[in-house]
C-alpha positions as CSV (number, residue, x, y, z in Angstrom):
1,X,-2.6,-16.3,-3.5
2,X,-2.8,-12.7,-4.7
3,X,0.0,-10.1,-4.6
4,X,-1.3,-6.6,-4.3
5,X,1.5,-4.2,-5.3
6,X,1.6,-0.5,-5.3
7,X,3.9,2.5,-5.7
8,X,3.3,6.0,-4.3
9,X,4.3,9.6,-5.1
10,X,3.6,11.7,-2.1
11,X,2.8,15.4,-2.2
12,X,5.9,17.5,-1.7
13,X,4.6,18.9,1.6
14,X,4.2,15.4,3.2
15,X,6.7,14.9,6.0
16,X,8.7,11.7,6.6
17,X,6.7,11.1,9.8
18,X,3.4,11.4,7.8
19,X,4.8,8.8,5.4
20,X,5.6,6.6,8.3
21,X,2.0,7.0,9.6
22,X,0.6,5.9,6.2
23,X,2.6,2.7,6.2
24,X,2.0,2.0,9.9
25,X,-1.8,2.2,9.2
26,X,-1.4,0.0,6.2
27,X,0.7,-2.6,8.1
28,X,-1.8,-2.5,11.0
29,X,-4.5,-4.0,8.7
30,X,-2.7,-7.4,8.7
31,X,-4.5,-9.6,11.2
32,X,-7.6,-7.4,11.1
33,X,-8.8,-8.0,7.6
34,X,-9.5,-11.7,6.8
35,X,-7.1,-13.2,4.3
36,X,-4.5,-10.3,4.4
37,X,-1.5,-12.4,5.3
38,X,1.4,-9.9,5.0
39,X,2.3,-6.4,4.1
40,X,5.8,-5.1,3.3
41,X,6.9,-1.6,2.3
42,X,9.9,0.6,1.8
43,X,11.4,3.6,-0.1
44,X,12.8,3.3,-3.6
45,X,16.3,2.0,-3.4
46,X,18.0,1.6,-6.8
47,X,20.5,3.5,-9.0
48,X,18.5,2.2,-12.0
49,X,16.4,5.4,-12.0
50,X,13.3,3.8,-13.5
51,X,10.9,4.8,-10.7
52,X,9.5,7.8,-12.6
53,X,9.2,9.9,-9.4
54,X,7.5,7.2,-7.3
55,X,9.3,7.2,-3.9
56,X,7.8,4.3,-2.0
57,X,6.3,0.9,-2.7
58,X,4.3,-1.8,-0.9
59,X,3.4,-5.4,-1.4
60,X,0.5,-7.1,0.3
61,X,-0.2,-10.9,0.2
62,X,-3.8,-12.2,0.2
63,X,-4.7,-15.9,0.6
64,X,-7.2,-15.7,-2.3
65,X,-8.8,-13.5,-4.9
66,X,-12.0,-13.6,-2.8
67,X,-10.1,-12.2,0.2
68,X,-8.6,-9.4,-1.9
69,X,-12.0,-8.6,-3.3
70,X,-13.5,-8.4,0.3
71,X,-10.6,-6.2,1.4
72,X,-11.2,-3.5,-1.2
73,X,-14.5,-2.2,0.4
74,X,-13.7,-3.3,3.9
75,X,-14.3,-0.5,6.5
76,X,-10.8,-0.8,7.9
77,X,-9.3,-0.4,4.4
78,X,-11.6,2.6,3.9
79,X,-10.3,4.2,7.1
80,X,-6.7,3.6,6.1
81,X,-7.4,5.2,2.7
82,X,-8.7,8.3,4.5
83,X,-5.2,8.6,6.0
84,X,-3.1,7.7,2.9
85,X,-5.0,9.0,-0.2
86,X,-5.0,12.7,0.7
87,X,-1.2,12.6,1.0
88,X,-0.7,11.1,-2.4
89,X,0.1,12.9,-5.6
90,X,-0.1,9.7,-7.6
91,X,-0.5,6.0,-7.0
92,X,-0.3,2.8,-9.1
93,X,-1.7,-0.5,-7.9
94,X,-1.2,-3.8,-9.7
95,X,-2.5,-7.2,-8.6
96,X,-1.4,-10.6,-9.8
97,X,-2.2,-14.2,-8.9
98,X,0.6,-16.6,-8.0
């Protein structure tokens, strides 16, 4: 199993509804891309203050490294990136195997 985790800093002019559109498009990949089992997301919610300006995070679960690797160039993922990436000021993605 692979966890594909990321955090986003959106451009200042990106509206809450545009942020919702990004995550809806990402969530919609579940069931359409083989091996993508789940996707969760949400805004930063901590008083700790260690988010360094990142405002939202997501966590995807893949059934295998091979599924994650196939997801990366998948046409559906590429279409979602066309929606999400232009709205981002910065992104960090980190994968780990469990």
